[in-house]
N, C-alpha and C positions, 0 to 999 in steps of 0.2 A: 684636788682630784681631778678638776677640769683641765689642768695643766698637763695632768699625767694621759688624758685622753688625746690632749693636742698633741703632747710628744709622740704617743704611740702612731697616731695617725701620720704625724711627718715622717716618721721611721718607716712606717709601711709603705709610704708614698716613695721614699727615697731606696728602698729595696724593691718597689716595684719598678721604678725607673731604672736602677743598675741591672736589674734582671733583663727589660726592654732593651736596653742600649747592649747588652752583653749578645743576647740572642740576635738583634739585628746586625750587629758587627760580625758574629760569627757567619750568618747568612750572606752577608755581602762579601765575606772574605773567602768563604768555602762553599757557598753554594752553587748550583748548578750552572750558573751566569755571573759568578764572583770572580775575585781577583785571582785566584789561583787558576780560574779555567781560562781567564784572559791573558795570564803569562803563557799557560800552556799552547793556547791558540797562536800567540805571537811567536813562539818557538817554532811550532810548527808551519807558519806561514814562512818564515826565515828558512828553513830547509828545505822546504817546497820550491820558494824562490831560487835558492841556489842550486837545487837540481834542475829546476827547470833551465836556468841559465848554462848549466853544464852540458845538458841535452842539446839545447839551441846551438851551443859551440861546436858540439860533436856532429850534430846534423850539418852544420855549415862546411866543417872540414870534409864529410862524406860527401856532400853535393859537389866541393870543388874537385875530391878525388874522382868522382864520377864524370865529370867534365872533362877532366885531363885524360882519363882513360878513355873516354868516347872519342877523343880526337887525336890520340897517338896510337898509332899501330905498334910501334916497338914495344911500347909499356904494355899492350894487350898481350904480345906475343910473350913478353919476359914472363908476365902473369901466369898465361897458360901453360908456358914449360915449367915453372916452379909450383904451381898448385896441382895441377894434373899430370905432371910428368911426361908431358908430350915432347916427341924429339924430332928434330927435322930429318927429312931422307938423307941416307948416306952417314948418319952420325952412329957410332957406338958408344953405348952405355957402359960402363964399368959400374956395377953395384957391389959395393964390398959388404961382406956380412957383419952384422953389428954384434957388438961383444955382449956378455952376458949382464954385466951391471949397467944400468942406466947413466950412471955417473962416470963412467968410462966410454959412452958412445961419441962419435964425433958428430958435430952438427952438420945439417944437411948441406951447408954452404961450402963443406970442405969436399964434397962430393964432386968429382970431374967428370966431364962429358968430352970424349974426344972423338 
């Protein structure tokens, strides 16, 4: 009888230990600061670092373009003429009508100014 009580107590302790280990493991893995959260945060950090690098690179290229434009009058004039459609005195612009289908339209590079 005493052996049965000891065996029952051991069994109870083992079951309690297993339950505590399982609950603790679940909290460590899936809790608010668990491993799953850690992996998500690492992935987000990687994506943000990558995006930051791309934006820094784009910013550097734009700064170079600004410096080039601010020091080169020919590029400024070319950009103004292309973007705003400005023409010089004495130039004649021939504007061709566009076709009905966008797939058949000629790119603006093929429009000539005489």
